Residue frames as qw, qx, qy, qz and C-alpha x, y, z in Angstrom:
[[0.695, -0.543, -0.449, 0.145, 83.07, 149.37, 95.59],
 [0.156, -0.910, 0.219, -0.316, 84.26, 151.92, 98.15],
 [0.678, 0.211, -0.603, 0.365, 87.65, 150.76, 99.46],
 [0.080, -0.365, 0.520, -0.768, 86.89, 152.48, 102.83],
 [0.797, -0.224, -0.053, -0.559, 83.82, 150.32, 103.38],
 [0.053, 0.391, -0.895, 0.205, 84.90, 147.62, 105.80],
 [0.437, 0.163, 0.795, -0.387, 81.50, 146.07, 106.63],
 [0.307, 0.096, -0.614, -0.721, 79.49, 144.56, 103.69],
 [0.631, 0.052, 0.519, -0.574, 75.95, 143.53, 104.44],
 [0.062, 0.071, -0.937, -0.337, 74.82, 140.26, 102.91],
 [0.591, 0.125, 0.246, -0.758, 71.20, 139.94, 101.93],
 [0.421, 0.060, 0.901, 0.080, 69.33, 136.72, 101.05],
 [0.494, 0.346, -0.246, -0.759, 67.63, 136.59, 97.67],
 [0.690, 0.077, 0.707, -0.136, 65.70, 133.75, 95.96],
 [0.653, 0.603, 0.406, 0.213, 65.76, 134.83, 92.26],
 [0.484, -0.271, 0.216, 0.804, 68.74, 136.56, 90.75],
 [0.175, 0.403, 0.512, 0.738, 66.69, 138.11, 87.98],
 [0.291, -0.837, -0.422, -0.191, 64.20, 139.67, 90.37],
 [0.579, -0.613, -0.070, 0.533, 67.06, 140.81, 92.44],
 [0.398, 0.041, 0.365, 0.841, 68.70, 142.48, 89.39],
 [0.026, -0.668, -0.528, -0.524, 65.37, 144.18, 88.47],
 [0.409, -0.867, -0.284, 0.000, 65.00, 145.67, 91.89],
 [0.568, -0.620, 0.086, 0.534, 68.57, 146.52, 92.92],
 [0.444, -0.035, 0.433, 0.784, 70.00, 147.41, 89.45],
 [0.083, 0.499, 0.570, 0.648, 67.07, 148.74, 87.45],
 [0.320, -0.837, -0.406, -0.182, 64.98, 150.31, 90.24],
 [0.555, -0.760, -0.072, 0.330, 67.53, 151.42, 92.88],
 [0.345, 0.906, -0.230, 0.081, 70.38, 152.21, 90.46],
 [0.634, -0.562, 0.504, 0.165, 73.04, 149.86, 91.80],
 [0.538, 0.604, -0.530, -0.255, 75.63, 148.41, 89.45],
 [0.991, -0.118, 0.039, 0.044, 76.64, 144.76, 89.23],
 [0.151, -0.796, 0.580, 0.086, 80.34, 144.46, 90.22],
 [0.237, 0.321, -0.902, -0.164, 80.50, 140.70, 89.85],
 [0.858, -0.094, 0.106, -0.494, 78.38, 137.56, 90.03],
 [0.016, 0.419, -0.908, 0.022, 79.60, 134.04, 91.02],
 [0.914, -0.022, 0.033, -0.405, 78.18, 130.59, 90.45],
 [0.547, -0.427, 0.715, 0.085, 80.10, 127.39, 91.25],
 [0.108, -0.002, 0.861, 0.496, 78.59, 125.66, 88.29],
 [0.362, -0.190, -0.484, -0.774, 75.40, 125.47, 86.34],
 [0.638, -0.460, -0.523, -0.327, 72.24, 125.01, 88.47],
 [0.543, -0.273, -0.509, 0.609, 73.94, 126.26, 91.60],
 [0.122, -0.905, -0.364, 0.185, 73.00, 129.41, 93.50],
 [0.422, 0.680, -0.001, 0.600, 74.36, 132.81, 92.64],
 [0.495, -0.642, -0.229, 0.539, 76.34, 135.15, 94.78],
 [0.400, 0.714, 0.234, 0.525, 76.65, 138.78, 93.68],
 [0.359, -0.422, -0.189, 0.811, 78.32, 142.04, 94.62],
 [0.191, 0.781, 0.398, 0.442, 76.53, 145.25, 93.78],
 [0.381, -0.315, -0.183, 0.849, 77.51, 148.87, 94.48],
 [0.102, 0.827, 0.375, 0.407, 76.14, 152.40, 94.30],
 [0.112, -0.907, 0.165, -0.371, 77.95, 155.54, 95.34],
 [0.073, -0.610, 0.680, -0.400, 79.55, 154.72, 98.72],
 [0.787, -0.173, 0.404, -0.433, 77.62, 151.47, 99.21],
 [0.358, 0.297, -0.861, -0.206, 78.51, 147.88, 98.60],
 [0.764, -0.124, 0.390, -0.498, 76.11, 144.98, 99.21],
 [0.050, 0.212, -0.952, -0.213, 76.32, 141.28, 98.67],
 [0.765, 0.062, 0.042, -0.640, 73.30, 139.27, 97.51],
 [0.041, -0.291, 0.955, 0.024, 73.15, 135.54, 97.99],
 [0.748, -0.014, -0.385, -0.540, 71.00, 132.70, 96.81],
 [0.463, 0.119, -0.846, 0.235, 72.80, 130.26, 99.05],
 [0.604, -0.600, -0.375, -0.367, 70.37, 129.14, 101.73],
 [0.748, -0.407, -0.356, 0.385, 72.91, 128.75, 104.53],
 [0.383, 0.344, -0.109, 0.850, 74.36, 132.28, 104.23],
 [0.066, 0.039, 0.380, -0.922, 71.61, 134.28, 105.94],
 [0.164, 0.539, 0.812, -0.150, 67.88, 134.70, 106.40],
 [0.046, 0.568, 0.424, 0.704, 65.48, 136.93, 104.48],
 [0.386, -0.819, -0.418, -0.077, 63.93, 139.83, 106.31],
 [0.577, -0.198, -0.157, 0.777, 67.08, 141.90, 107.04],
 [0.008, 0.977, 0.207, -0.058, 67.14, 145.61, 107.58],
 [0.629, 0.031, 0.068, 0.774, 70.01, 147.74, 106.18],
 [0.003, 0.934, 0.206, -0.293, 70.29, 151.50, 106.74],
 [0.641, 0.242, 0.250, 0.684, 72.12, 153.49, 104.11],
 [0.118, -0.664, -0.094, 0.732, 73.04, 157.15, 104.40],
 [0.449, 0.547, 0.532, 0.465, 71.82, 159.10, 101.44],
 [0.268, -0.272, -0.137, 0.914, 72.97, 162.70, 101.35],
 [0.300, 0.101, -0.222, -0.922, 70.38, 163.95, 98.77],
 [0.251, 0.201, 0.928, -0.187, 67.37, 161.95, 99.83],
 [0.456, 0.596, 0.305, -0.587, 64.88, 164.13, 98.10],
 [0.346, 0.567, -0.565, -0.489, 66.58, 163.74, 94.72],
 [0.006, 0.164, -0.986, -0.037, 66.86, 160.05, 95.26],
 [0.346, 0.360, 0.762, -0.412, 63.17, 159.74, 96.12],
 [0.463, 0.644, -0.062, -0.606, 62.27, 161.72, 93.06],
 [0.227, 0.454, -0.780, -0.367, 64.35, 159.37, 90.84],
 [0.143, 0.074, 0.978, -0.135, 62.62, 156.24, 92.38],
 [0.373, 0.516, 0.601, -0.482, 59.10, 157.71, 92.05],
 [0.372, 0.590, -0.300, -0.651, 59.64, 158.99, 88.51],
 [0.069, 0.180, -0.940, -0.282, 59.98, 155.35, 87.47],
 [0.681, -0.047, 0.029, -0.730, 56.27, 154.83, 88.53],
 [0.215, 0.164, -0.962, 0.024, 57.04, 151.28, 89.64],
 [0.661, -0.352, -0.477, -0.461, 54.10, 149.09, 90.43],
 [0.774, -0.262, -0.535, 0.214, 55.75, 147.59, 93.46],
 [0.510, -0.362, -0.323, 0.711, 57.00, 150.72, 95.26],
 [0.066, 0.826, 0.214, 0.516, 55.99, 154.31, 95.85],
 [0.606, -0.292, -0.440, 0.595, 58.44, 155.27, 98.53],
 [0.106, -0.909, -0.148, -0.374, 57.90, 158.49, 100.54],
 [0.396, 0.304, -0.498, 0.709, 60.14, 160.39, 102.72],
 [0.580, -0.692, -0.424, -0.072, 59.22, 160.43, 106.41],
 [0.004, 0.678, -0.416, 0.606, 60.46, 162.81, 109.16],
 [0.706, -0.238, -0.633, 0.212, 61.49, 160.74, 112.10],
 [0.454, -0.870, -0.166, -0.097, 61.22, 161.98, 115.73],
 [0.731, -0.463, 0.126, 0.485, 65.02, 161.66, 116.20],
 [0.006, 0.817, -0.192, -0.543, 65.66, 164.11, 113.41],
 [0.293, -0.187, 0.771, 0.533, 66.35, 161.96, 110.37],
 [0.663, 0.388, -0.148, -0.623, 64.54, 161.97, 107.01],
 [0.375, -0.201, 0.901, 0.085, 64.02, 158.40, 105.93],
 [0.653, 0.335, -0.335, -0.591, 62.86, 156.56, 102.89],
 [0.500, -0.233, 0.828, -0.103, 62.07, 152.80, 103.28],
 [0.703, 0.360, -0.372, -0.487, 61.76, 150.29, 100.52],
 [0.745, -0.229, 0.610, -0.142, 61.44, 146.52, 100.60],
 [0.187, 0.383, -0.783, -0.453, 63.04, 144.20, 98.07],
 [0.748, -0.004, -0.408, -0.524, 61.11, 141.21, 96.62],
 [0.659, 0.014, -0.723, 0.209, 62.60, 138.89, 99.36],
 [0.563, -0.761, -0.318, -0.059, 61.37, 140.87, 102.44],
 [0.574, -0.179, -0.147, 0.785, 64.70, 142.69, 103.05],
 [0.011, 0.957, 0.290, -0.010, 64.21, 146.33, 103.90],
 [0.533, 0.170, -0.022, 0.829, 66.44, 149.18, 102.95],
 [0.144, -0.929, -0.285, 0.187, 66.10, 152.47, 104.80],
 [0.481, 0.419, 0.041, 0.769, 67.86, 155.37, 103.07],
 [0.354, -0.830, -0.363, 0.232, 68.33, 158.15, 105.49],
 [0.344, 0.542, -0.030, 0.766, 69.52, 161.72, 105.70],
 [0.299, -0.443, -0.491, 0.688, 69.98, 163.96, 108.81],
 [0.141, 0.889, 0.435, 0.011, 67.58, 166.91, 108.63],
 [0.255, -0.813, 0.152, 0.502, 70.56, 169.30, 109.04],
 [0.412, -0.132, 0.670, 0.603, 71.92, 167.96, 105.72],
 [0.334, 0.638, 0.676, 0.153, 68.64, 168.77, 103.86]]
């Protein structure tokens, strides 16, 4: 986890194994820790990648699915290539040029949360 990150988005998930497949295997995050109060209780996880840290929760009272998180990605083209080289059945993300000058790549997790990775065109 980046010690300078002071805001940590929390995203609702419904299946920890599907979440791991998407966030760890597909997007390349690492699992920092995972907590469960006891057997047959929901999981709460922290994942991180580069400068990002996210929390994923199966707890129904924490938040609602369908969130949007924007993540700055300095080398968006390389990241898009890494994702598309996996030839995943569930995602073929493409970079879009936005009217306000950003390059953006949008991908949705299995729980309807959307992650938008962005880069300023001046950085490209």
